[in-house]
Biopython code that builds the backbone (N, CA, C, O; Angstrom):
import numpy as np
from Bio.PDB.StructureBuilder import StructureBuilder

atoms = [
    (1, "MET", "N", (4.576, -102.243, -24.737)),
    (1, "MET", "CA", (4.223, -101.252, -23.737)),
    (1, "MET", "C", (3.013, -101.728, -22.927)),
    (1, "MET", "O", (2.087, -102.349, -23.449)),
    (2, "THR", "N", (3.061, -101.422, -21.674)),
    (2, "THR", "CA", (1.933, -101.788, -20.833)),
    (2, "THR", "C", (0.847, -100.722, -20.936)),
    (2, "THR", "O", (1.075, -99.629, -21.454)),
    (3, "ALA", "N", (-0.298, -101.051, -20.450)),
    (3, "ALA", "CA", (-1.422, -100.115, -20.503)),
    (3, "ALA", "C", (-1.184, -98.904, -19.611)),
    (3, "ALA", "O", (-1.607, -97.797, -19.943)),
    (4, "LEU", "N", (-0.506, -99.106, -18.475)),
    (4, "LEU", "CA", (-0.238, -97.995, -17.570)),
    (4, "LEU", "C", (0.736, -96.994, -18.179)),
    (4, "LEU", "O", (0.522, -95.785, -18.086)),
    (5, "SER", "N", (1.789, -97.482, -18.792)),
    (5, "SER", "CA", (2.744, -96.560, -19.409)),
    (5, "SER", "C", (2.109, -95.826, -20.585)),
    (5, "SER", "O", (2.398, -94.652, -20.812)),
    (6, "ASN", "N", (1.249, -96.507, -21.330)),
    (6, "ASN", "CA", (0.537, -95.859, -22.440)),
    (6, "ASN", "C", (-0.405, -94.786, -21.909)),
    (6, "ASN", "O", (-0.505, -93.709, -22.496)),
    (7, "PHE", "N", (-1.088, -95.064, -20.818)),
    (7, "PHE", "CA", (-1.992, -94.073, -20.220)),
    (7, "PHE", "C", (-1.224, -92.854, -19.720)),
    (7, "PHE", "O", (-1.678, -91.724, -19.900)),
    (8, "LEU", "N", (-0.060, -93.070, -19.092)),
    (8, "LEU", "CA", (0.742, -91.955, -18.600)),
    (8, "LEU", "C", (1.263, -91.085, -19.734)),
    (8, "LEU", "O", (1.347, -89.865, -19.586)),
    (9, "LYS", "N", (1.611, -91.685, -20.849)),
    (9, "LYS", "CA", (2.069, -90.895, -21.998)),
    (9, "LYS", "C", (0.928, -90.061, -22.579)),
    (9, "LYS", "O", (1.127, -88.901, -22.943)),
    (10, "VAL", "N", (-0.250, -90.643, -22.665)),
    (10, "VAL", "CA", (-1.403, -89.913, -23.203)),
    (10, "VAL", "C", (-1.828, -88.820, -22.236)),
    (10, "VAL", "O", (-2.194, -87.728, -22.671)),
    (11, "SER", "N", (-1.790, -89.082, -20.945)),
    (11, "SER", "CA", (-2.222, -88.082, -19.967)),
    (11, "SER", "C", (-1.246, -86.918, -19.883)),
    (11, "SER", "O", (-1.641, -85.817, -19.499)),
    (12, "ALA", "N", (0.007, -87.130, -20.229)),
    (12, "ALA", "CA", (0.962, -86.021, -20.247)),
    (12, "ALA", "C", (0.618, -85.042, -21.370)),
    (12, "ALA", "O", (0.862, -83.842, -21.246)),
    (13, "LYS", "N", (0.059, -85.547, -22.447)),
    (13, "LYS", "CA", (-0.317, -84.691, -23.579)),
    (13, "LYS", "C", (-1.684, -84.050, -23.383)),
    (13, "LYS", "O", (-1.960, -82.999, -23.963)),
    (14, "LYS", "N", (-2.543, -84.665, -22.573)),
    (14, "LYS", "CA", (-3.906, -84.169, -22.365)),
    (14, "LYS", "C", (-4.141, -83.956, -20.872)),
    (14, "LYS", "O", (-4.538, -84.894, -20.179)),
    (15, "PRO", "N", (-3.907, -82.758, -20.362)),
    (15, "PRO", "CA", (-4.044, -82.523, -18.916)),
    (15, "PRO", "C", (-5.495, -82.501, -18.436)),
    (15, "PRO", "O", (-5.723, -82.493, -17.226)),
    (16, "GLU", "N", (-6.461, -82.490, -19.311)),
    (16, "GLU", "CA", (-7.858, -82.498, -18.866)),
    (16, "GLU", "C", (-8.268, -83.844, -18.286)),
    (16, "GLU", "O", (-9.361, -83.968, -17.735)),
    (17, "ILE", "N", (-7.416, -84.847, -18.400)),
    (17, "ILE", "CA", (-7.707, -86.166, -17.846)),
    (17, "ILE", "C", (-7.508, -86.184, -16.326)),
    (17, "ILE", "O", (-8.151, -86.976, -15.637)),
    (18, "PHE", "N", (-6.631, -85.327, -15.791)),
    (18, "PHE", "CA", (-6.284, -85.361, -14.368)),
    (18, "PHE", "C", (-7.486, -85.178, -13.441)),
    (18, "PHE", "O", (-7.611, -85.948, -12.489)),
    (19, "PRO", "N", (-8.378, -84.209, -13.659)),
    (19, "PRO", "CA", (-9.531, -84.100, -12.753)),
    (19, "PRO", "C", (-10.451, -85.317, -12.805)),
    (19, "PRO", "O", (-11.002, -85.723, -11.781)),
    (20, "ILE", "N", (-10.616, -85.888, -13.971)),
    (20, "ILE", "CA", (-11.471, -87.077, -14.100)),
    (20, "ILE", "C", (-10.874, -88.245, -13.325)),
    (20, "ILE", "O", (-11.587, -88.966, -12.626)),
    (21, "VAL", "N", (-9.566, -88.427, -13.452)),
    (21, "VAL", "CA", (-8.890, -89.511, -12.741)),
    (21, "VAL", "C", (-8.964, -89.281, -11.230)),
    (21, "VAL", "O", (-9.177, -90.223, -10.467)),
    (22, "GLY", "N", (-8.790, -88.034, -10.802)),
    (22, "GLY", "CA", (-8.866, -87.728, -9.379)),
    (22, "GLY", "C", (-10.249, -87.981, -8.809)),
    (22, "GLY", "O", (-10.378, -88.558, -7.729)),
    (23, "ILE", "N", (-11.278, -87.560, -9.515)),
    (23, "ILE", "CA", (-12.651, -87.761, -9.043)),
    (23, "ILE", "C", (-12.998, -89.243, -9.023)),
    (23, "ILE", "O", (-13.614, -89.721, -8.070)),
    (24, "LEU", "N", (-12.615, -89.968, -10.051)),
    (24, "LEU", "CA", (-12.893, -91.406, -10.083)),
    (24, "LEU", "C", (-12.139, -92.155, -8.981)),
    (24, "LEU", "O", (-12.680, -93.079, -8.374)),
    (25, "THR", "N", (-10.902, -91.759, -8.725)),
    (25, "THR", "CA", (-10.139, -92.388, -7.648)),
    (25, "THR", "C", (-10.800, -92.146, -6.305)),
    (25, "THR", "O", (-10.917, -93.065, -5.495)),
    (26, "PHE", "N", (-11.231, -90.924, -6.063)),
    (26, "PHE", "CA", (-11.905, -90.590, -4.808)),
    (26, "PHE", "C", (-13.214, -91.367, -4.671)),
    (26, "PHE", "O", (-13.503, -91.911, -3.606)),
    (27, "ALA", "N", (-14.000, -91.420, -5.736)),
    (27, "ALA", "CA", (-15.297, -92.103, -5.677)),
    (27, "ALA", "C", (-15.126, -93.609, -5.478)),
    (27, "ALA", "O", (-15.850, -94.210, -4.684)),
    (28, "LEU", "N", (-14.190, -94.218, -6.178)),
    (28, "LEU", "CA", (-14.002, -95.663, -6.053)),
    (28, "LEU", "C", (-13.414, -96.049, -4.698)),
    (28, "LEU", "O", (-13.766, -97.088, -4.141)),
    (29, "SER", "N", (-12.519, -95.214, -4.166)),
    (29, "SER", "CA", (-11.991, -95.533, -2.839)),
    (29, "SER", "C", (-13.069, -95.359, -1.772)),
    (29, "SER", "O", (-13.101, -96.123, -0.808)),
    (30, "GLY", "N", (-13.952, -94.371, -1.922)),
    (30, "GLY", "CA", (-15.064, -94.211, -0.988)),
    (30, "GLY", "C", (-16.036, -95.374, -1.068)),
    (30, "GLY", "O", (-16.528, -95.850, -0.045)),
    (31, "ALA", "N", (-16.312, -95.831, -2.282)),
    (31, "ALA", "CA", (-17.210, -96.980, -2.447)),
    (31, "ALA", "C", (-16.598, -98.242, -1.843)),
    (31, "ALA", "O", (-17.304, -99.043, -1.229)),
    (32, "ALA", "N", (-15.299, -98.422, -2.014)),
    (32, "ALA", "CA", (-14.634, -99.585, -1.423)),
    (32, "ALA", "C", (-14.660, -99.506, 0.099)),
    (32, "ALA", "O", (-14.868, -100.516, 0.770)),
    (33, "PHE", "N", (-14.449, -98.305, 0.648)),
    (33, "PHE", "CA", (-14.492, -98.139, 2.100)),
    (33, "PHE", "C", (-15.866, -98.492, 2.655)),
    (33, "PHE", "O", (-15.966, -99.237, 3.630)),
    (34, "PHE", "N", (-16.918, -97.968, 2.049)),
    (34, "PHE", "CA", (-18.265, -98.255, 2.540)),
    (34, "PHE", "C", (-18.643, -99.714, 2.333)),
    (34, "PHE", "O", (-19.366, -100.284, 3.150)),
    (35, "GLY", "N", (-18.169, -100.326, 1.259)),
    (35, "GLY", "CA", (-18.438, -101.742, 1.045)),
    (35, "GLY", "C", (-17.791, -102.622, 2.097)),
    (35, "GLY", "O", (-18.423, -103.536, 2.626)),
    (36, "VAL", "N", (-16.528, -102.347, 2.399)),
    (36, "VAL", "CA", (-15.826, -103.126, 3.422)),
    (36, "VAL", "C", (-16.451, -102.881, 4.789)),
    (36, "VAL", "O", (-16.585, -103.808, 5.589)),
    (37, "ARG", "N", (-16.833, -101.638, 5.059)),
    (37, "ARG", "CA", (-17.451, -101.320, 6.340)),
    (37, "ARG", "C", (-18.808, -102.015, 6.483)),
    (37, "ARG", "O", (-19.162, -102.476, 7.568)),
    (38, "ALA", "N", (-19.557, -102.085, 5.393)),
    (38, "ALA", "CA", (-20.852, -102.768, 5.439)),
    (38, "ALA", "C", (-20.691, -104.270, 5.641)),
    (38, "ALA", "O", (-21.531, -104.904, 6.281)),
    (39, "LEU", "N", (-19.626, -104.839, 5.106)),
    (39, "LEU", "CA", (-19.386, -106.268, 5.295)),
    (39, "LEU", "C", (-18.996, -106.608, 6.725)),
    (39, "LEU", "O", (-19.209, -107.734, 7.176)),
    (40, "LYS", "N", (-18.427, -105.645, 7.442)),
    (40, "LYS", "CA", (-18.026, -105.873, 8.828)),
    (40, "LYS", "C", (-19.095, -105.454, 9.819)),
    (40, "LYS", "O", (-18.846, -105.491, 11.024)),
    (41, "ALA", "N", (-20.251, -105.066, 9.373)),
    (41, "ALA", "CA", (-21.318, -104.604, 10.259)),
    (41, "ALA", "C", (-21.776, -105.751, 11.169)),
    (41, "ALA", "O", (-21.685, -106.919, 10.790)),
    (42, "PRO", "N", (-22.267, -105.419, 12.362)),
    (42, "PRO", "CA", (-22.642, -106.483, 13.293)),
    (42, "PRO", "C", (-23.917, -107.228, 12.896)),
    (42, "PRO", "O", (-24.179, -108.307, 13.427)),
    (43, "ASP", "N", (-24.703, -106.690, 11.994)),
    (43, "ASP", "CA", (-25.929, -107.381, 11.602)),
    (43, "ASP", "C", (-25.753, -108.217, 10.334)),
    (43, "ASP", "O", (-26.731, -108.766, 9.826)),
    (44, "VAL", "N", (-24.538, -108.324, 9.817)),
    (44, "VAL", "CA", (-24.261, -109.164, 8.657)),
    (44, "VAL", "C", (-23.876, -110.545, 9.148)),
    (44, "VAL", "O", (-22.991, -110.678, 9.994)),
    (45, "VAL", "N", (-24.524, -111.572, 8.632)),
    (45, "VAL", "CA", (-24.287, -112.939, 9.072)),
    (45, "VAL", "C", (-23.507, -113.673, 7.986)),
    (45, "VAL", "O", (-24.022, -113.878, 6.887)),
    (46, "TRP", "N", (-22.280, -114.067, 8.282)),
    (46, "TRP", "CA", (-21.485, -114.858, 7.350)),
    (46, "TRP", "C", (-21.611, -116.344, 7.656)),
    (46, "TRP", "O", (-21.584, -117.169, 6.744)),
    (47, "ASN", "N", (-21.748, -116.689, 8.929)),
    (47, "ASN", "CA", (-21.878, -118.076, 9.334)),
    (47, "ASN", "C", (-23.107, -118.183, 10.228)),
    (47, "ASN", "O", (-23.021, -117.976, 11.438)),
    (48, "SER", "N", (-24.228, -118.500, 9.643)),
    (48, "SER", "CA", (-25.478, -118.496, 10.401)),
    (48, "SER", "C", (-25.634, -119.709, 11.309)),
    (48, "SER", "O", (-26.523, -119.723, 12.160)),
    (49, "LYS", "N", (-24.799, -120.719, 11.149)),
    (49, "LYS", "CA", (-24.930, -121.893, 12.013)),
    (49, "LYS", "C", (-24.315, -121.653, 13.385)),
    (49, "LYS", "O", (-24.861, -122.102, 14.393)),
    (50, "SER", "N", (-23.182, -120.950, 13.436)),
    (50, "SER", "CA", (-22.552, -120.733, 14.735)),
    (50, "SER", "C", (-23.119, -119.508, 15.450)),
    (50, "SER", "O", (-23.083, -119.439, 16.679)),
    (51, "ASN", "N", (-23.643, -118.536, 14.691)),
    (51, "ASN", "CA", (-24.189, -117.331, 15.305)),
    (51, "ASN", "C", (-25.412, -116.875, 14.494)),
    (51, "ASN", "O", (-25.287, -116.004, 13.633)),
    (52, "PRO", "N", (-26.587, -117.455, 14.760)),
    (52, "PRO", "CA", (-27.752, -117.133, 13.932)),
    (52, "PRO", "C", (-28.332, -115.738, 14.176)),
    (52, "PRO", "O", (-29.018, -115.206, 13.303)),
    (53, "HIS", "N", (-28.079, -115.143, 15.322)),
    (53, "HIS", "CA", (-28.642, -113.823, 15.646)),
    (53, "HIS", "C", (-27.537, -112.892, 16.159)),
    (53, "HIS", "O", (-27.472, -112.644, 17.363)),
    (54, "PRO", "N", (-26.670, -112.370, 15.289)),
    (54, "PRO", "CA", (-25.549, -111.555, 15.775)),
    (54, "PRO", "C", (-25.988, -110.190, 16.303)),
    (54, "PRO", "O", (-25.261, -109.575, 17.082)),
    (55, "TRP", "N", (-27.138, -109.715, 15.904)),
    (55, "TRP", "CA", (-27.597, -108.402, 16.361)),
    (55, "TRP", "C", (-27.991, -108.425, 17.834)),
    (55, "TRP", "O", (-28.144, -107.367, 18.444)),
    (56, "GLN", "N", (-28.158, -109.614, 18.415)),
    (56, "GLN", "CA", (-28.475, -109.690, 19.833)),
    (56, "GLN", "C", (-27.240, -109.529, 20.708)),
    (56, "GLN", "O", (-27.362, -109.365, 21.922)),
    (57, "GLU", "N", (-26.056, -109.574, 20.112)),
    (57, "GLU", "CA", (-24.820, -109.433, 20.870)),
    (57, "GLU", "C", (-24.323, -107.998, 20.909)),
    (57, "GLU", "O", (-23.244, -107.742, 21.444)),
    (58, "ILE", "N", (-25.075, -107.058, 20.358)),
    (58, "ILE", "CA", (-24.675, -105.653, 20.397)),
    (58, "ILE", "C", (-24.900, -105.143, 21.809)),
    (58, "ILE", "O", (-25.997, -105.244, 22.358)),
    (59, "LYS", "N", (-23.842, -104.594, 22.385)),
    (59, "LYS", "CA", (-23.919, -104.121, 23.761)),
    (59, "LYS", "C", (-24.582, -102.750, 23.820)),
    (59, "LYS", "O", (-24.602, -102.018, 22.830)),
    (60, "ASP", "N", (-25.117, -102.411, 24.973)),
    (60, "ASP", "CA", (-25.772, -101.125, 25.162)),
    (60, "ASP", "C", (-24.753, -99.999, 25.026)),
    (60, "ASP", "O", (-23.721, -100.009, 25.697)),
    (61, "GLY", "N", (-25.033, -99.049, 24.176)),
    (61, "GLY", "CA", (-24.139, -97.925, 23.961)),
    (61, "GLY", "C", (-23.102, -98.156, 22.881)),
    (61, "GLY", "O", (-22.325, -97.246, 22.592)),
    (62, "GLU", "N", (-23.053, -99.340, 22.265)),
    (62, "GLU", "CA", (-22.086, -99.613, 21.207)),
    (62, "GLU", "C", (-22.548, -98.924, 19.927)),
    (62, "GLU", "O", (-23.698, -99.076, 19.518)),
    (63, "GLN", "N", (-21.656, -98.170, 19.299)),
    (63, "GLN", "CA", (-22.026, -97.431, 18.095)),
    (63, "GLN", "C", (-21.901, -98.341, 16.886)),
    (63, "GLN", "O", (-20.825, -98.874, 16.617)),
    (64, "VAL", "N", (-22.986, -98.521, 16.161)),
    (64, "VAL", "CA", (-22.973, -99.317, 14.945)),
    (64, "VAL", "C", (-23.327, -98.473, 13.729)),
    (64, "VAL", "O", (-23.255, -98.954, 12.599)),
    (65, "LYS", "N", (-23.703, -97.234, 13.947)),
    (65, "LYS", "CA", (-24.008, -96.338, 12.833)),
    (65, "LYS", "C", (-22.718, -95.715, 12.322)),
    (65, "LYS", "O", (-21.713, -95.673, 13.032)),
    (66, "LEU", "N", (-22.754, -95.234, 11.088)),
    (66, "LEU", "CA", (-21.593, -94.558, 10.532)),
    (66, "LEU", "C", (-21.365, -93.237, 11.242)),
    (66, "LEU", "O", (-20.241, -92.925, 11.636)),
    (67, "ILE", "N", (-22.424, -92.461, 11.407)),
    (67, "ILE", "CA", (-22.358, -91.195, 12.131)),
    (67, "ILE", "C", (-23.496, -91.196, 13.135)),
    (67, "ILE", "O", (-24.657, -91.377, 12.768)),
    (68, "ALA", "N", (-23.166, -90.996, 14.384)),
    (68, "ALA", "CA", (-24.188, -90.970, 15.425)),
    (68, "ALA", "C", (-24.214, -89.572, 16.031)),
    (68, "ALA", "O", (-23.418, -89.257, 16.916)),
    (69, "LEU", "N", (-25.120, -88.747, 15.558)),
    (69, "LEU", "CA", (-25.257, -87.399, 16.086)),
    (69, "LEU", "C", (-26.306, -87.418, 17.185)),
    (69, "LEU", "O", (-27.431, -87.868, 16.967)),
    (70, "ASN", "N", (-25.941, -86.930, 18.367)),
    (70, "ASN", "CA", (-26.856, -86.822, 19.499)),
    (70, "ASN", "C", (-27.456, -88.184, 19.850)),
    (70, "ASN", "O", (-28.676, -88.333, 19.924)),
    (71, "GLN", "N", (-26.605, -89.152, 20.060)),
    (71, "GLN", "CA", (-27.087, -90.496, 20.369)),
    (71, "GLN", "C", (-27.482, -90.630, 21.833)),
    (71, "GLN", "O", (-28.288, -91.499, 22.167)),
    (72, "LYS", "N", (-26.948, -89.807, 22.702)),
    (72, "LYS", "CA", (-27.296, -89.860, 24.117)),
    (72, "LYS", "C", (-28.558, -89.026, 24.340)),
    (72, "LYS", "O", (-28.544, -87.808, 24.162)),
    (73, "TYR", "N", (-29.627, -89.678, 24.724)),
    (73, "TYR", "CA", (-30.899, -88.991, 24.922)),
    (73, "TYR", "C", (-31.105, -88.728, 26.409)),
    (73, "TYR", "O", (-30.853, -89.600, 27.241)),
    (74, "GLU", "N", (-31.556, -87.542, 26.734)),
    (74, "GLU", "CA", (-31.782, -87.193, 28.130)),
    (74, "GLU", "C", (-33.067, -87.809, 28.666)),
    (74, "GLU", "O", (-33.116, -88.239, 29.819)),
    (75, "HIS", "N", (-34.087, -87.853, 27.853)),
    (75, "HIS", "CA", (-35.344, -88.445, 28.286)),
    (75, "HIS", "C", (-36.021, -89.079, 27.076)),
    (75, "HIS", "O", (-35.709, -88.753, 25.931)),
    (76, "ARG", "N", (-36.925, -89.963, 27.343)),
    (76, "ARG", "CA", (-37.646, -90.633, 26.279)),
    (76, "ARG", "C", (-38.796, -89.767, 25.810)),
    (76, "ARG", "O", (-39.513, -89.187, 26.625)),
    (77, "TRP", "N", (-38.974, -89.678, 24.520)),
    (77, "TRP", "CA", (-40.025, -88.856, 23.958)),
    (77, "TRP", "C", (-41.368, -89.562, 24.103)),
    (77, "TRP", "O", (-41.474, -90.757, 23.828)),
    (78, "GLN", "N", (-42.386, -88.834, 24.531)),
    (78, "GLN", "CA", (-43.730, -89.375, 24.666)),
    (78, "GLN", "C", (-44.729, -88.389, 24.104)),
    (78, "GLN", "O", (-44.566, -87.176, 24.238)),
    (79, "ARG", "N", (-45.757, -88.911, 23.479)),
    (79, "ARG", "CA", (-46.823, -88.056, 22.966)),
    (79, "ARG", "C", (-47.798, -87.799, 24.096)),
    (79, "ARG", "O", (-48.399, -88.734, 24.625)),
    (80, "LYS", "N", (-47.960, -86.540, 24.472)),
    (80, "LYS", "CA", (-48.811, -86.209, 25.601)),
    (80, "LYS", "C", (-50.250, -85.930, 25.194)),
    (80, "LYS", "O", (-51.182, -86.290, 25.913)),
    (81, "ASN", "N", (-50.430, -85.304, 24.072)),
    (81, "ASN", "CA", (-51.786, -84.958, 23.623)),
    (81, "ASN", "C", (-52.114, -85.687, 22.336)),
    (81, "ASN", "O", (-51.325, -85.686, 21.391)),
    (82, "TRP", "N", (-53.282, -86.311, 22.302)),
    (82, "TRP", "CA", (-53.715, -86.997, 21.098)),
    (82, "TRP", "C", (-54.713, -86.169, 20.364)),
    (82, "TRP", "O", (-55.202, -86.580, 19.312)),
]
sb = StructureBuilder()
sb.init_structure("model")
sb.init_model(0)
sb.init_chain("A")
sb.init_seg("    ")
for serial, (resi, resn, name, xyz) in enumerate(atoms, 1):
    if name == "N":
        sb.init_residue(resn, " ", resi, " ")
    sb.init_atom(name, np.array(xyz, "f"), 0.0, 1.0, " ", f" {name:<3s}", serial, name[0])
structure = sb.get_structure()
């Protein structure tokens, strides 16, 4: 018997395993998503000889954050009173 078939037989007898498996599946898939996304980020250098400064190639207005809330600013903030 394989490990998967053995696990399925045991999980049929013990239904309390299902929430644990669901939560672990969700957490591991989220971790894999963020890991792959971080590896594709524009500031990660895989080949530093051909492109030593990849962050200089980011165009104006290009979104590199995961979530960009209110990224368009109407005016620049300045401290008026010291």
